[in-house]
Structures are given as C-alpha cells and as structure tokens.
Chimera marker file (.cmm) of the C-alpha trace (Angstrom):
<marker_set name="trace">
<marker id="1" x="12.815" y="-23.955" z="-206.046" r="1" g="1" b="0" radius="0.5"/>
<marker id="2" x="9.706" y="-23.256" z="-204.010" r="1" g="1" b="0" radius="0.5"/>
<marker id="3" x="8.329" y="-26.759" z="-204.546" r="1" g="1" b="0" radius="0.5"/>
<marker id="4" x="11.676" y="-28.408" z="-203.782" r="1" g="1" b="0" radius="0.5"/>
<marker id="5" x="11.944" y="-26.387" z="-200.569" r="1" g="1" b="0" radius="0.5"/>
<marker id="6" x="8.359" y="-27.284" z="-199.646" r="1" g="1" b="0" radius="0.5"/>
<marker id="7" x="8.977" y="-30.996" z="-200.190" r="1" g="1" b="0" radius="0.5"/>
<marker id="8" x="12.188" y="-31.174" z="-198.180" r="1" g="1" b="0" radius="0.5"/>
<marker id="9" x="11.259" y="-28.744" z="-195.413" r="1" g="1" b="0" radius="0.5"/>
<marker id="10" x="7.927" y="-30.530" z="-195.026" r="1" g="1" b="0" radius="0.5"/>
<marker id="11" x="9.806" y="-33.348" z="-193.327" r="1" g="1" b="0" radius="0.5"/>
<marker id="12" x="11.030" y="-30.948" z="-190.627" r="1" g="1" b="0" radius="0.5"/>
<marker id="13" x="9.370" y="-29.474" z="-187.576" r="1" g="1" b="0" radius="0.5"/>
<marker id="14" x="9.635" y="-25.785" z="-188.452" r="1" g="1" b="0" radius="0.5"/>
<marker id="15" x="9.518" y="-22.941" z="-185.939" r="1" g="1" b="0" radius="0.5"/>
<marker id="16" x="6.244" y="-21.013" z="-186.079" r="1" g="1" b="0" radius="0.5"/>
<marker id="17" x="8.022" y="-17.757" z="-186.958" r="1" g="1" b="0" radius="0.5"/>
<marker id="18" x="10.098" y="-19.254" z="-189.793" r="1" g="1" b="0" radius="0.5"/>
<marker id="19" x="9.650" y="-17.218" z="-192.986" r="1" g="1" b="0" radius="0.5"/>
<marker id="20" x="9.883" y="-19.685" z="-195.864" r="1" g="1" b="0" radius="0.5"/>
<marker id="21" x="9.907" y="-16.844" z="-198.416" r="1" g="1" b="0" radius="0.5"/>
<marker id="22" x="13.103" y="-15.522" z="-196.832" r="1" g="1" b="0" radius="0.5"/>
<marker id="23" x="14.597" y="-19.012" z="-196.902" r="1" g="1" b="0" radius="0.5"/>
<marker id="24" x="13.554" y="-19.289" z="-200.545" r="1" g="1" b="0" radius="0.5"/>
<marker id="25" x="15.352" y="-16.028" z="-201.292" r="1" g="1" b="0" radius="0.5"/>
<marker id="26" x="18.521" y="-17.358" z="-199.681" r="1" g="1" b="0" radius="0.5"/>
<marker id="27" x="18.476" y="-20.315" z="-202.093" r="1" g="1" b="0" radius="0.5"/>
<marker id="28" x="18.711" y="-18.132" z="-205.205" r="1" g="1" b="0" radius="0.5"/>
<marker id="29" x="20.993" y="-19.892" z="-207.680" r="1" g="1" b="0" radius="0.5"/>
<marker id="30" x="20.940" y="-23.188" z="-205.778" r="1" g="1" b="0" radius="0.5"/>
<marker id="31" x="20.265" y="-26.495" z="-207.458" r="1" g="1" b="0" radius="0.5"/>
<marker id="32" x="17.570" y="-28.852" z="-206.231" r="1" g="1" b="0" radius="0.5"/>
<marker id="33" x="20.225" y="-31.021" z="-204.609" r="1" g="1" b="0" radius="0.5"/>
<marker id="34" x="21.651" y="-28.006" z="-202.790" r="1" g="1" b="0" radius="0.5"/>
<marker id="35" x="18.193" y="-27.043" z="-201.496" r="1" g="1" b="0" radius="0.5"/>
<marker id="36" x="17.741" y="-30.605" z="-200.273" r="1" g="1" b="0" radius="0.5"/>
<marker id="37" x="21.148" y="-30.409" z="-198.552" r="1" g="1" b="0" radius="0.5"/>
<marker id="38" x="20.204" y="-27.064" z="-196.965" r="1" g="1" b="0" radius="0.5"/>
<marker id="39" x="17.046" y="-28.578" z="-195.474" r="1" g="1" b="0" radius="0.5"/>
<marker id="40" x="18.976" y="-31.607" z="-194.226" r="1" g="1" b="0" radius="0.5"/>
<marker id="41" x="21.696" y="-29.422" z="-192.680" r="1" g="1" b="0" radius="0.5"/>
<marker id="42" x="19.150" y="-27.088" z="-191.062" r="1" g="1" b="0" radius="0.5"/>
<marker id="43" x="17.555" y="-30.125" z="-189.457" r="1" g="1" b="0" radius="0.5"/>
<marker id="44" x="20.930" y="-31.349" z="-188.255" r="1" g="1" b="0" radius="0.5"/>
<marker id="45" x="21.751" y="-27.948" z="-186.725" r="1" g="1" b="0" radius="0.5"/>
<marker id="46" x="18.479" y="-28.165" z="-184.781" r="1" g="1" b="0" radius="0.5"/>
<marker id="47" x="19.194" y="-31.752" z="-183.670" r="1" g="1" b="0" radius="0.5"/>
<marker id="48" x="22.657" y="-30.802" z="-182.440" r="1" g="1" b="0" radius="0.5"/>
<marker id="49" x="21.068" y="-28.107" z="-180.266" r="1" g="1" b="0" radius="0.5"/>
<marker id="50" x="18.387" y="-30.541" z="-179.059" r="1" g="1" b="0" radius="0.5"/>
<marker id="51" x="15.821" y="-28.058" z="-180.362" r="1" g="1" b="0" radius="0.5"/>
<marker id="52" x="12.208" y="-29.007" z="-180.903" r="1" g="1" b="0" radius="0.5"/>
<marker id="53" x="11.989" y="-27.168" z="-184.222" r="1" g="1" b="0" radius="0.5"/>
<marker id="54" x="14.151" y="-25.789" z="-187.011" r="1" g="1" b="0" radius="0.5"/>
<marker id="55" x="14.652" y="-22.026" z="-186.779" r="1" g="1" b="0" radius="0.5"/>
<marker id="56" x="15.616" y="-19.315" z="-189.220" r="1" g="1" b="0" radius="0.5"/>
<marker id="57" x="19.123" y="-19.313" z="-187.726" r="1" g="1" b="0" radius="0.5"/>
<marker id="58" x="19.413" y="-23.027" z="-188.533" r="1" g="1" b="0" radius="0.5"/>
<marker id="59" x="18.566" y="-22.271" z="-192.167" r="1" g="1" b="0" radius="0.5"/>
<marker id="60" x="20.992" y="-19.333" z="-192.286" r="1" g="1" b="0" radius="0.5"/>
<marker id="61" x="23.779" y="-21.573" z="-190.969" r="1" g="1" b="0" radius="0.5"/>
<marker id="62" x="22.798" y="-24.368" z="-193.362" r="1" g="1" b="0" radius="0.5"/>
<marker id="63" x="22.785" y="-22.081" z="-196.408" r="1" g="1" b="0" radius="0.5"/>
<marker id="64" x="26.222" y="-20.755" z="-195.467" r="1" g="1" b="0" radius="0.5"/>
<marker id="65" x="27.577" y="-24.277" z="-195.038" r="1" g="1" b="0" radius="0.5"/>
<marker id="66" x="26.134" y="-25.683" z="-198.268" r="1" g="1" b="0" radius="0.5"/>
<marker id="67" x="27.125" y="-22.675" z="-200.372" r="1" g="1" b="0" radius="0.5"/>
<marker id="68" x="30.640" y="-22.808" z="-198.892" r="1" g="1" b="0" radius="0.5"/>
<marker id="69" x="30.985" y="-26.516" z="-199.668" r="1" g="1" b="0" radius="0.5"/>
<marker id="70" x="29.231" y="-26.631" z="-203.007" r="1" g="1" b="0" radius="0.5"/>
<marker id="71" x="29.100" y="-24.754" z="-206.235" r="1" g="1" b="0" radius="0.5"/>
<marker id="72" x="25.865" y="-22.912" z="-206.921" r="1" g="1" b="0" radius="0.5"/>
<marker id="73" x="24.602" y="-22.301" z="-210.423" r="1" g="1" b="0" radius="0.5"/>
<marker id="74" x="25.387" y="-18.847" z="-211.764" r="1" g="1" b="0" radius="0.5"/>
<marker id="75" x="22.468" y="-16.732" z="-212.959" r="1" g="1" b="0" radius="0.5"/>
<marker id="76" x="24.232" y="-16.314" z="-216.317" r="1" g="1" b="0" radius="0.5"/>
<marker id="77" x="24.178" y="-20.085" z="-216.777" r="1" g="1" b="0" radius="0.5"/>
<marker id="78" x="20.479" y="-20.241" z="-215.929" r="1" g="1" b="0" radius="0.5"/>
<marker id="79" x="19.719" y="-17.529" z="-218.495" r="1" g="1" b="0" radius="0.5"/>
<marker id="80" x="21.847" y="-19.326" z="-221.100" r="1" g="1" b="0" radius="0.5"/>
<marker id="81" x="19.976" y="-22.601" z="-220.764" r="1" g="1" b="0" radius="0.5"/>
<link id1="1" id2="2" r="1" g="1" b="0" radius="0.2"/>
<link id1="2" id2="3" r="1" g="1" b="0" radius="0.2"/>
<link id1="3" id2="4" r="1" g="1" b="0" radius="0.2"/>
<link id1="4" id2="5" r="1" g="1" b="0" radius="0.2"/>
<link id1="5" id2="6" r="1" g="1" b="0" radius="0.2"/>
<link id1="6" id2="7" r="1" g="1" b="0" radius="0.2"/>
<link id1="7" id2="8" r="1" g="1" b="0" radius="0.2"/>
<link id1="8" id2="9" r="1" g="1" b="0" radius="0.2"/>
<link id1="9" id2="10" r="1" g="1" b="0" radius="0.2"/>
<link id1="10" id2="11" r="1" g="1" b="0" radius="0.2"/>
<link id1="11" id2="12" r="1" g="1" b="0" radius="0.2"/>
<link id1="12" id2="13" r="1" g="1" b="0" radius="0.2"/>
<link id1="13" id2="14" r="1" g="1" b="0" radius="0.2"/>
<link id1="14" id2="15" r="1" g="1" b="0" radius="0.2"/>
<link id1="15" id2="16" r="1" g="1" b="0" radius="0.2"/>
<link id1="16" id2="17" r="1" g="1" b="0" radius="0.2"/>
<link id1="17" id2="18" r="1" g="1" b="0" radius="0.2"/>
<link id1="18" id2="19" r="1" g="1" b="0" radius="0.2"/>
<link id1="19" id2="20" r="1" g="1" b="0" radius="0.2"/>
<link id1="20" id2="21" r="1" g="1" b="0" radius="0.2"/>
<link id1="21" id2="22" r="1" g="1" b="0" radius="0.2"/>
<link id1="22" id2="23" r="1" g="1" b="0" radius="0.2"/>
<link id1="23" id2="24" r="1" g="1" b="0" radius="0.2"/>
<link id1="24" id2="25" r="1" g="1" b="0" radius="0.2"/>
<link id1="25" id2="26" r="1" g="1" b="0" radius="0.2"/>
<link id1="26" id2="27" r="1" g="1" b="0" radius="0.2"/>
<link id1="27" id2="28" r="1" g="1" b="0" radius="0.2"/>
<link id1="28" id2="29" r="1" g="1" b="0" radius="0.2"/>
<link id1="29" id2="30" r="1" g="1" b="0" radius="0.2"/>
<link id1="30" id2="31" r="1" g="1" b="0" radius="0.2"/>
<link id1="31" id2="32" r="1" g="1" b="0" radius="0.2"/>
<link id1="32" id2="33" r="1" g="1" b="0" radius="0.2"/>
<link id1="33" id2="34" r="1" g="1" b="0" radius="0.2"/>
<link id1="34" id2="35" r="1" g="1" b="0" radius="0.2"/>
<link id1="35" id2="36" r="1" g="1" b="0" radius="0.2"/>
<link id1="36" id2="37" r="1" g="1" b="0" radius="0.2"/>
<link id1="37" id2="38" r="1" g="1" b="0" radius="0.2"/>
<link id1="38" id2="39" r="1" g="1" b="0" radius="0.2"/>
<link id1="39" id2="40" r="1" g="1" b="0" radius="0.2"/>
<link id1="40" id2="41" r="1" g="1" b="0" radius="0.2"/>
<link id1="41" id2="42" r="1" g="1" b="0" radius="0.2"/>
<link id1="42" id2="43" r="1" g="1" b="0" radius="0.2"/>
<link id1="43" id2="44" r="1" g="1" b="0" radius="0.2"/>
<link id1="44" id2="45" r="1" g="1" b="0" radius="0.2"/>
<link id1="45" id2="46" r="1" g="1" b="0" radius="0.2"/>
<link id1="46" id2="47" r="1" g="1" b="0" radius="0.2"/>
<link id1="47" id2="48" r="1" g="1" b="0" radius="0.2"/>
<link id1="48" id2="49" r="1" g="1" b="0" radius="0.2"/>
<link id1="49" id2="50" r="1" g="1" b="0" radius="0.2"/>
<link id1="50" id2="51" r="1" g="1" b="0" radius="0.2"/>
<link id1="51" id2="52" r="1" g="1" b="0" radius="0.2"/>
<link id1="52" id2="53" r="1" g="1" b="0" radius="0.2"/>
<link id1="53" id2="54" r="1" g="1" b="0" radius="0.2"/>
<link id1="54" id2="55" r="1" g="1" b="0" radius="0.2"/>
<link id1="55" id2="56" r="1" g="1" b="0" radius="0.2"/>
<link id1="56" id2="57" r="1" g="1" b="0" radius="0.2"/>
<link id1="57" id2="58" r="1" g="1" b="0" radius="0.2"/>
<link id1="58" id2="59" r="1" g="1" b="0" radius="0.2"/>
<link id1="59" id2="60" r="1" g="1" b="0" radius="0.2"/>
<link id1="60" id2="61" r="1" g="1" b="0" radius="0.2"/>
<link id1="61" id2="62" r="1" g="1" b="0" radius="0.2"/>
<link id1="62" id2="63" r="1" g="1" b="0" radius="0.2"/>
<link id1="63" id2="64" r="1" g="1" b="0" radius="0.2"/>
<link id1="64" id2="65" r="1" g="1" b="0" radius="0.2"/>
<link id1="65" id2="66" r="1" g="1" b="0" radius="0.2"/>
<link id1="66" id2="67" r="1" g="1" b="0" radius="0.2"/>
<link id1="67" id2="68" r="1" g="1" b="0" radius="0.2"/>
<link id1="68" id2="69" r="1" g="1" b="0" radius="0.2"/>
<link id1="69" id2="70" r="1" g="1" b="0" radius="0.2"/>
<link id1="70" id2="71" r="1" g="1" b="0" radius="0.2"/>
<link id1="71" id2="72" r="1" g="1" b="0" radius="0.2"/>
<link id1="72" id2="73" r="1" g="1" b="0" radius="0.2"/>
<link id1="73" id2="74" r="1" g="1" b="0" radius="0.2"/>
<link id1="74" id2="75" r="1" g="1" b="0" radius="0.2"/>
<link id1="75" id2="76" r="1" g="1" b="0" radius="0.2"/>
<link id1="76" id2="77" r="1" g="1" b="0" radius="0.2"/>
<link id1="77" id2="78" r="1" g="1" b="0" radius="0.2"/>
<link id1="78" id2="79" r="1" g="1" b="0" radius="0.2"/>
<link id1="79" id2="80" r="1" g="1" b="0" radius="0.2"/>
<link id1="80" id2="81" r="1" g="1" b="0" radius="0.2"/>
</marker_set>
C-alpha cells in the first residue's frame, strides 16, 4: 500500500504538512485501485477549491468518498489469502 500511495500521490502537489503515514493508515483494507482513486479524488478536491496543493482534508474527504462508493477488502479476506 505504501508504494502504491507513493506512486499515485507523487503526481500531486502535496501540502508541506501532509502526513503520508496518516494517509496510509486511512487506506487500511483498500485495494490498489481504491488507493489510486483516493489520490485522484484528493487531487480533484484540491482543484475544485483552486488550491495550490493537496491537503490532509482533501485526503480525508477522498477516503470517505471512495470507501462510501466502493467495497474495501476485509481483513479476514486478506488473512485467508
């Protein structure tokens, strides 16, 4: 998950105070595609605000949106496979 987040957030202009470890924690149970969608949505939230960089609030909103729309992988399923 860390590498997927790094790859997709690397395309964004991140706020200096953004804590990527906290963002990583919010993606617990997410698939790679969901992490990609979270990064894309966070960027879109910033664009809609005409912000110069993506903030922690953008990621919080993006995680909420993606988790609401999608189905995350359950930890029991991860342990099974």
